[in-house]
C-alpha positions as CSV (number, residue, x, y, z in Angstrom):
1,X,-27.2,-17.6,-27.2
2,X,-24.2,-19.8,-26.3
3,X,-22.2,-16.6,-25.8
4,X,-24.8,-15.2,-23.4
5,X,-24.9,-18.4,-21.4
6,X,-21.1,-18.5,-21.3
7,X,-20.8,-15.0,-20.0
8,X,-23.5,-15.7,-17.4
9,X,-21.7,-18.8,-16.3
10,X,-18.4,-16.9,-16.0
11,X,-20.1,-14.2,-14.0
12,X,-21.6,-16.7,-11.6
13,X,-18.3,-18.5,-11.2
14,X,-16.5,-15.2,-10.5
15,X,-19.0,-14.2,-7.9
16,X,-18.8,-17.6,-6.2
17,X,-15.0,-17.4,-6.2
18,X,-15.1,-13.9,-4.5
19,X,-17.6,-15.2,-2.0
20,X,-15.3,-18.2,-1.2
21,X,-12.4,-15.9,-0.3
22,X,-11.7,-15.9,3.4
23,X,-11.9,-12.5,5.1
24,X,-9.9,-11.4,8.1
25,X,-10.4,-8.8,10.9
26,X,-9.6,-8.4,14.5
27,X,-12.3,-10.8,15.5
28,X,-11.7,-13.3,12.8
29,X,-8.0,-13.9,12.1
30,X,-6.9,-16.0,9.2
31,X,-6.9,-19.8,9.5
32,X,-3.8,-21.9,9.4
33,X,-4.6,-23.1,5.8
34,X,-4.4,-19.5,4.6
35,X,-2.6,-17.7,7.4
36,X,-1.7,-14.4,6.0
37,X,-4.1,-11.4,6.1
38,X,-3.6,-9.0,3.2
39,X,-3.8,-5.3,3.4
40,X,-7.3,-5.7,1.9
41,X,-8.6,-8.0,4.6
42,X,-8.5,-11.4,2.9
43,X,-6.5,-14.5,3.8
44,X,-4.0,-16.3,1.6
45,X,-0.5,-17.6,1.1
46,X,2.5,-16.6,-1.1
47,X,2.4,-12.9,-1.8
48,X,-0.2,-12.5,0.9
49,X,2.7,-13.1,3.3
50,X,5.0,-10.5,1.8
51,X,4.7,-6.7,1.6
52,X,1.4,-5.5,3.1
53,X,0.8,-8.7,5.2
54,X,-1.1,-7.5,8.3
55,X,0.3,-9.4,11.3
56,X,-2.4,-8.4,13.7
57,X,-5.1,-10.3,11.8
58,X,-3.0,-13.1,10.5
59,X,-3.0,-16.6,12.0
60,X,0.1,-16.0,14.0
61,X,3.0,-13.5,14.4
62,X,5.1,-15.9,12.3
63,X,2.6,-15.9,9.3
64,X,4.0,-12.7,7.7
65,X,7.5,-12.9,6.3
66,X,10.1,-10.5,7.7
67,X,10.5,-7.4,5.6
68,X,13.8,-6.5,3.8
69,X,15.7,-3.7,5.6
70,X,16.3,-0.4,3.7
71,X,19.5,0.6,2.0
72,X,20.1,4.2,1.0
73,X,19.7,4.4,-2.8
74,X,19.2,6.8,-5.7
75,X,16.9,5.3,-8.3
76,X,17.0,6.9,-11.7
77,X,13.9,5.8,-13.5
78,X,15.5,5.9,-16.9
79,X,14.8,2.2,-17.3
80,X,12.8,-0.5,-15.7
81,X,15.5,-3.0,-15.0
82,X,14.8,-3.0,-11.3
83,X,11.0,-3.6,-11.7
84,X,9.4,-6.9,-10.9
85,X,5.7,-7.8,-11.3
86,X,3.8,-8.9,-8.1
87,X,3.1,-12.2,-9.8
88,X,6.8,-13.0,-9.8
89,X,8.2,-11.4,-6.6
90,X,8.9,-13.9,-3.7
91,X,10.6,-11.6,-1.2
92,X,14.1,-11.4,-2.5
93,X,15.0,-7.7,-2.7
94,X,18.0,-8.5,-5.0
95,X,15.5,-9.6,-7.7
96,X,14.1,-6.1,-8.0
97,X,13.9,-2.7,-6.4
98,X,10.2,-2.1,-7.1
99,X,7.2,-4.5,-7.2
100,X,4.5,-3.4,-9.6
101,X,1.0,-4.1,-10.5
102,X,-1.0,-2.5,-13.3
103,X,0.9,-1.3,-16.3
104,X,4.0,1.0,-15.7
105,X,5.6,2.2,-18.9
106,X,8.9,3.7,-19.9
107,X,8.8,7.2,-21.3
108,X,11.8,8.3,-23.5
109,X,14.3,6.7,-21.1
110,X,13.5,9.6,-18.8
111,X,10.7,8.6,-16.5
112,X,8.2,5.9,-15.6
113,X,4.5,6.4,-16.5
114,X,2.0,5.2,-14.0
115,X,-0.9,4.4,-16.3
116,X,-4.6,3.9,-15.7
117,X,-7.1,2.6,-18.3
118,X,-10.8,2.4,-18.0
119,X,-10.8,-1.4,-17.3
120,X,-8.0,-1.2,-14.6
121,X,-7.5,0.0,-11.0
122,X,-4.4,1.9,-12.1
123,X,-0.8,1.3,-11.4
124,X,1.1,0.8,-8.1
125,X,4.8,0.7,-7.4
126,X,6.1,-0.5,-4.1
127,X,9.7,-0.6,-2.9
128,X,10.9,-4.1,-2.1
129,X,12.9,-2.7,0.9
130,X,11.4,-1.0,3.9
131,X,12.4,2.3,5.4
132,X,12.3,2.9,9.2
133,X,12.8,6.6,9.4
134,X,14.8,8.5,6.8
135,X,14.4,11.0,3.9
136,X,12.6,10.0,0.8
137,X,12.4,12.3,-2.3
138,X,10.7,11.8,-5.7
139,X,10.6,14.0,-8.7
140,X,7.1,13.7,-10.3
141,X,4.4,15.0,-12.6
142,X,0.9,14.3,-11.4
143,X,-2.1,13.3,-13.5
144,X,-5.2,15.5,-14.2
145,X,-8.9,15.0,-14.4
146,X,-11.9,14.5,-12.2
147,X,-11.7,11.3,-10.1
148,X,-8.0,10.7,-10.8
149,X,-5.6,10.6,-7.8
150,X,-1.8,10.5,-7.9
151,X,-0.1,9.4,-4.7
152,X,3.4,9.2,-3.2
153,X,3.2,7.6,0.2
154,X,4.9,5.6,2.9
155,X,2.9,2.6,4.2
156,X,3.8,0.2,6.9
157,X,2.4,-3.3,7.4
158,X,0.5,-2.2,10.5
159,X,-1.0,0.7,8.6
160,X,1.2,3.6,9.6
161,X,0.9,6.0,6.6
162,X,2.5,9.2,5.4
163,X,1.0,10.8,2.3
164,X,1.4,13.1,-0.6
165,X,-1.9,12.8,-2.6
166,X,-3.0,14.9,-5.5
167,X,-6.6,15.1,-6.7
168,X,-6.7,15.6,-10.5
169,X,-9.1,18.6,-10.3
170,X,-7.4,20.5,-7.4
171,X,-5.6,23.6,-8.6
172,X,-5.2,25.1,-5.1
173,X,-1.8,23.5,-4.6
174,X,1.4,24.6,-2.9
175,X,3.3,23.9,-6.1
176,X,2.3,25.3,-9.5
177,X,1.3,23.1,-12.5
178,X,2.0,19.8,-10.9
179,X,0.8,17.9,-14.0
180,X,3.0,19.8,-16.5
181,X,6.1,20.7,-14.4
182,X,8.6,18.5,-12.6
183,X,8.5,19.1,-8.8
184,X,10.5,17.2,-6.1
185,X,8.4,16.0,-3.2
186,X,10.2,15.0,0.0
187,X,9.2,13.2,3.2
188,X,11.7,13.8,6.0
189,X,10.8,11.3,8.7
190,X,12.6,11.0,12.1
191,X,11.6,9.4,15.4
192,X,10.7,12.9,16.7
193,X,9.4,14.9,13.7
194,X,8.0,14.6,10.2
195,X,8.2,17.2,7.4
196,X,6.8,17.4,4.0
197,X,8.8,19.4,1.4
198,X,8.2,20.6,-2.1
199,X,11.2,21.7,-4.1
200,X,13.2,22.1,-0.9
201,X,10.7,24.3,0.8
202,X,9.0,22.9,4.0
203,X,5.3,22.6,3.5
204,X,4.4,21.2,6.9
205,X,6.1,19.8,10.0
206,X,4.5,17.4,12.5
207,X,6.3,16.9,15.9
208,X,5.8,13.6,17.6
209,X,5.2,15.3,21.0
210,X,2.3,17.2,19.5
211,X,0.5,14.0,18.7
212,X,0.2,12.7,22.2
213,X,-3.4,11.8,23.2
214,X,-3.8,12.0,27.0
215,X,-7.0,10.0,27.0
216,X,-5.4,7.1,25.2
217,X,-1.9,7.7,26.6
218,X,-0.4,7.3,23.2
219,X,1.5,9.1,20.5
220,X,-0.4,9.0,17.2
221,X,2.7,9.2,15.1
222,X,4.0,7.0,12.2
223,X,6.6,4.8,13.8
224,X,7.0,1.5,12.0
225,X,9.0,0.3,8.9
226,X,7.3,1.3,5.7
227,X,7.4,0.8,2.0
228,X,7.7,3.7,-0.4
229,X,4.8,3.6,-2.8
230,X,3.7,5.5,-6.0
231,X,0.2,5.2,-7.4
232,X,-2.3,6.3,-9.9
233,X,-5.8,5.1,-8.9
234,X,-9.4,5.7,-10.0
235,X,-11.0,7.2,-6.9
236,X,-13.8,8.6,-9.1
237,X,-14.7,5.4,-10.8
238,X,-18.4,4.8,-11.2
239,X,-19.6,2.5,-8.5
240,X,-17.2,3.7,-5.9
241,X,-18.6,5.1,-2.6
242,X,-20.2,8.5,-3.3
243,X,-18.1,10.2,-0.7
244,X,-14.9,9.0,-2.4
245,X,-16.2,10.2,-5.8
246,X,-17.1,13.6,-4.5
247,X,-13.7,13.9,-2.7
248,X,-11.9,13.1,-5.9
249,X,-13.7,15.8,-7.9
250,X,-16.4,13.7,-9.5
251,X,-16.6,10.7,-11.7
252,X,-13.8,10.0,-14.2
253,X,-14.4,11.0,-17.8
254,X,-12.9,8.2,-19.8
255,X,-13.0,10.4,-23.0
256,X,-11.3,13.3,-21.3
257,X,-8.5,15.4,-23.0
258,X,-6.2,14.1,-20.3
259,X,-6.6,10.5,-21.6
260,X,-3.5,10.0,-23.8
261,X,-3.1,6.9,-25.9
262,X,-6.0,5.3,-24.0
263,X,-4.9,6.0,-20.5
264,X,-4.4,8.6,-17.8
265,X,-0.9,8.8,-16.5
266,X,1.5,10.3,-13.9
267,X,5.3,10.4,-14.2
268,X,8.0,9.5,-11.7
269,X,11.7,9.8,-11.9
270,X,14.8,10.3,-9.6
271,X,13.6,8.6,-6.5
272,X,16.1,9.0,-3.6
273,X,15.9,7.1,-0.3
274,X,18.2,8.0,2.5
275,X,17.7,5.7,5.4
276,X,18.5,6.7,9.0
277,X,20.3,4.3,11.3
278,X,17.1,2.4,11.8
279,X,15.8,5.1,14.2
280,X,15.3,3.8,17.6
281,X,16.4,0.2,17.4
282,X,14.7,-1.3,20.4
283,X,15.3,-4.9,19.4
284,X,18.5,-4.8,17.3
285,X,19.4,-8.5,16.6
286,X,20.9,-8.0,13.1
287,X,20.7,-6.0,9.9
288,X,18.8,-7.9,7.2
289,X,15.1,-7.7,8.1
290,X,12.3,-6.2,10.2
291,X,9.4,-8.1,11.9
292,X,7.1,-7.6,14.8
293,X,7.4,-9.5,18.1
294,X,3.8,-9.0,19.1
295,X,0.5,-7.6,17.9
296,X,0.8,-4.1,19.4
297,X,2.6,-3.1,16.2
298,X,4.4,-0.2,17.7
299,X,8.0,1.0,17.2
300,X,9.2,-0.8,20.4
301,X,7.8,-4.1,19.1
302,X,9.8,-4.0,15.8
303,X,12.7,-6.5,15.7
304,X,15.8,-5.8,13.5
305,X,17.3,-9.2,12.8
306,X,18.8,-11.6,10.3
307,X,15.7,-13.7,9.5
308,X,15.1,-14.7,5.9
309,X,12.7,-12.7,3.7
310,X,12.3,-15.1,0.7
311,X,9.6,-17.6,0.0
312,X,10.3,-20.7,-2.0
313,X,7.0,-20.6,-3.9
314,X,3.6,-18.9,-4.0
315,X,2.3,-21.7,-1.8
316,X,4.7,-20.9,1.0
317,X,4.1,-18.8,4.2
318,X,6.0,-17.4,7.1
319,X,5.4,-20.6,9.0
320,X,6.5,-22.7,6.0
321,X,8.8,-20.5,3.9
322,X,10.2,-23.6,2.0
323,X,6.8,-25.1,1.1
324,X,6.6,-25.8,-2.6
325,X,10.4,-25.6,-3.1
326,X,10.7,-28.9,-4.9
327,X,8.1,-27.8,-7.4
328,X,8.9,-24.1,-7.4
329,X,10.0,-24.3,-11.1
330,X,6.4,-25.2,-12.0
331,X,4.6,-23.2,-9.3
332,X,3.8,-19.7,-10.6
333,X,1.3,-17.1,-9.8
334,X,-1.3,-16.1,-12.3
335,X,-4.1,-13.5,-12.4
336,X,-7.7,-14.2,-13.2
337,X,-10.0,-11.1,-13.1
338,X,-9.3,-9.5,-9.8
339,X,-8.0,-12.6,-8.1
340,X,-4.8,-14.7,-8.4
341,X,-4.0,-18.3,-7.9
342,X,-1.0,-20.6,-8.1
343,X,-0.6,-23.4,-10.6
344,X,1.3,-26.4,-9.4
345,X,0.7,-30.0,-8.6
346,X,-1.2,-29.1,-5.4
347,X,-5.0,-28.9,-5.4
348,X,-7.5,-26.8,-3.5
349,X,-4.9,-24.0,-3.2
350,X,-5.7,-20.8,-1.3
351,X,-5.3,-17.3,-2.7
352,X,-1.7,-16.4,-3.5
353,X,-1.7,-12.7,-4.6
354,X,-3.9,-10.1,-2.9
355,X,-6.0,-7.9,-5.2
356,X,-4.8,-6.7,-8.6
357,X,-2.6,-4.0,-7.1
358,X,-1.0,-5.7,-4.1
359,X,-1.0,-2.7,-1.8
360,X,-2.9,0.0,-0.1
361,X,-5.6,0.0,2.6
362,X,-8.4,-2.4,2.9
363,X,-11.0,-0.5,4.9
364,X,-14.7,-0.9,4.4
365,X,-16.5,2.0,6.1
366,X,-14.9,1.8,9.4
367,X,-13.6,4.8,11.4
368,X,-9.9,5.4,11.3
369,X,-8.3,3.9,14.3
370,X,-4.7,3.6,15.4
371,X,-2.4,1.5,17.5
372,X,0.6,3.7,18.4
373,X,3.2,3.6,21.1
374,X,2.9,5.1,24.5
375,X,5.8,6.9,26.0
376,X,8.2,4.0,25.8
377,X,5.9,1.2,26.9
378,X,5.6,-1.9,24.8
379,X,2.3,-2.8,26.3
380,X,0.2,0.0,24.9
381,X,-2.7,-0.5,22.6
382,X,-6.0,1.2,21.6
383,X,-7.9,3.1,19.0
384,X,-7.9,6.7,18.0
385,X,-8.3,9.0,15.1
386,X,-5.5,9.8,12.6
387,X,-2.7,12.0,13.8
388,X,-3.0,14.7,11.2
389,X,-5.5,16.1,8.7
390,X,-5.4,18.3,5.6
391,X,-6.8,21.8,5.3
392,X,-8.9,20.5,2.4
393,X,-9.7,17.1,3.9
394,X,-13.2,15.6,3.7
395,X,-14.9,13.1,5.8
396,X,-18.2,12.3,4.0
397,X,-19.4,8.8,4.4
398,X,-19.3,6.8,7.5
399,X,-15.6,6.9,8.1
400,X,-12.3,7.9,6.6
401,X,-9.6,5.6,5.2
402,X,-6.1,5.7,4.0
403,X,-4.6,5.1,0.6
404,X,-6.5,2.4,-1.3
405,X,-5.5,0.9,-4.6
406,X,-6.7,-2.7,-4.8
407,X,-10.0,-4.2,-5.9
408,X,-10.6,-6.3,-2.8
409,X,-12.2,-4.8,0.3
410,X,-12.3,-6.9,3.4
411,X,-14.0,-6.3,6.8
412,X,-11.0,-5.2,8.8
413,X,-10.3,-1.9,10.5
414,X,-7.5,0.6,9.8
415,X,-5.1,0.4,12.8
416,X,-2.4,2.7,11.6
417,X,-1.4,6.3,12.1
418,X,-2.2,8.3,9.0
419,X,-0.8,11.8,8.3
420,X,-0.9,14.0,5.2
421,X,0.7,17.1,3.9
422,X,-1.4,20.3,4.5
423,X,-3.2,22.0,1.7
424,X,-1.3,20.0,-1.0
425,X,-3.4,16.9,-0.4
426,X,-6.7,15.8,1.0
427,X,-7.7,13.0,3.3
428,X,-9.5,10.2,1.5
429,X,-13.1,10.3,2.6
430,X,-14.4,6.8,2.2
431,X,-13.1,4.2,-0.3
432,X,-14.7,0.8,0.0
433,X,-15.4,-0.1,-3.7
434,X,-15.1,-3.7,-4.9
435,X,-14.6,-3.3,-8.6
436,X,-15.1,-6.5,-10.6
437,X,-12.9,-6.4,-13.8
């Protein structure tokens, strides 16, 4: 009986904690006490102010920390020396090349496994440095099974998104045996065109000029600094939106033949990032970091400068990056269920780490919208549909969203430009699950 009461008490406490979390959207920006709006639509400090911090719905344009600028690199995933967990990363790109959540594993000193167990939301890897145009390639093996989705994407903090996504039951792919054979997938992104390639063969090309919307007077084209992300996530998990489950091929079978050693997995190796010369540098003031000068979030509002990217503790923010410095040695982030908190001498602390995965979109049934640049004007804004769609895309449910990996789902809208490769992937239909672990 005591056990039953204890479980009930923990359940009530967890529910109360979730209810106490502060949500953010275009009509309700974050308060000064928790100024940073995460990609899931919740407010906090610390990691909330790093990668994925959404400046449009944050307290101010200074709330989100500047993002480390890209360096051309060749990452051979034969070890995990450059990996750092999201409970430890404070914005210093020299501390690691990849921030992870979930449970990535080393495989025979050859590749990294992105794993997904029944009681998790999968694994997410995010580059610590951002790319603003360039050529990104990854050699991968995808996962298999109903409801299981493997992703290789580019995601900006204002929701510009470029996708390769693989549904575990889809065999009508442009590359054969994606789960058992190594294939190299490439995103070639310039200010004027975007191409997806598989093993050196161009699968699809999108020209910026073809994305112009005369009604809105805007180009619906990815145009802002983005992180490289790899993910394995449970789109078909029981309890998710029905449209998402159907798009992903059905509910996940946790006793499937594709479950090995208790988990589904995808494999990644040989990641190459070749950055361009920052594309069109409208506001070039340095060479260390990117940030936005206003809430339009378009390419002509990106500043390239020398501002710092590092927080002193998980209690710090863009407005106060040194906060907690004197106690930083005892201020560490910890996870509890699907939430995170900081332990230090401070009391009544806000949330410090968004979600369990720390990345992805945060939509909750809203139609896809976008803020994209007009023909050179910095004063353009507005909403529109995504700039590209898949031959096999689905739009069941009340709206369509981009990549989603985390457990928290806020009330915000998707303001970015999302484009996907043709028949190789499908557009996520509707992912607004809040899975309590």
